[in-house]
C-alpha positions in Angstrom: 33.2 -8.8 58.4 35.1 -7.8 55.0 36.3 -10.6 52.5 38.3 -9.0 49.6 39.1 -11.3 46.8 41.5 -10.2 44.1 40.1 -11.6 40.6 42.5 -9.8 38.1 45.7 -8.3 39.0 46.9 -8.0 35.3 47.5 -4.8 33.6 46.3 -4.0 30.1 46.4 -7.4 28.9 45.5 -10.6 30.6 48.2 -13.4 31.1 47.6 -17.2 31.4 47.4 -16.8 35.2 46.2 -13.4 35.8 43.3 -11.5 34.6 42.5 -8.1 33.9 41.8 -5.6 37.0 39.2 -6.8 39.4 38.3 -6.9 43.0 35.3 -8.4 44.8 34.6 -7.2 48.3 31.9 -9.4 50.1 29.9 -7.7 53.1 27.4 -9.7 54.7 24.9 -10.3 51.7 26.3 -7.8 49.5 29.0 -8.2 46.8 30.8 -4.8 45.8 32.9 -5.0 42.3 35.6 -2.7 41.5 36.6 -2.6 37.7 35.1 -5.7 35.9 37.3 -6.3 33.0 37.0 -8.9 30.5 36.8 -12.1 32.1 35.5 -11.2 35.6 32.6 -13.5 35.5 34.9 -16.4 34.5 37.3 -15.4 37.7 34.2 -14.9 39.8 33.2 -18.5 39.5 36.7 -19.8 39.8 37.0 -17.6 43.1 33.4 -19.1 44.2 32.3 -15.3 44.8 28.9 -15.9 43.1 26.2 -13.8 41.4 23.0 -14.1 43.2 23.5 -11.7 46.0 22.8 -7.9 45.9 25.6 -6.5 43.7 27.2 -3.1 43.4 29.6 -2.2 40.5 32.3 0.5 40.8 34.2 1.7 37.5 37.0 3.5 38.8 37.9 4.9 35.1 36.4 4.9 31.8 37.9 3.4 28.5 37.0 0.7 26.3 38.8 -2.2 27.8 37.2 -1.4 31.1 33.7 -2.2 29.9 32.9 -2.2 26.4 33.9 -6.1 25.7 32.4 -7.1 29.0 29.2 -8.8 29.1 28.4 -6.6 31.9 27.7 -3.9 29.3 24.8 -6.0 27.6 23.4 -8.6 30.0 23.0 -6.3 33.2 21.5 -3.1 33.6 23.9 -0.7 35.2 22.9 2.8 36.6 25.7 5.6 37.2 25.2 7.9 40.0 
């Protein structure tokens, strides 16, 4: 079974109620993340998605807002395939 969680649905700038684009998909014990914009980790905690499972991160487009300020960039090893 798949569980889809919209972690952020705002455009270029976050609002008080909407974070930058990010989608989490839970598939069994695996977590798949698409576009981890700034604030995604906080939204993951709020949505109770968790960090302890096997995780794949997909970046659908590259520009500074998508990943340069994100703590994913410095605290987690990411391999691009």
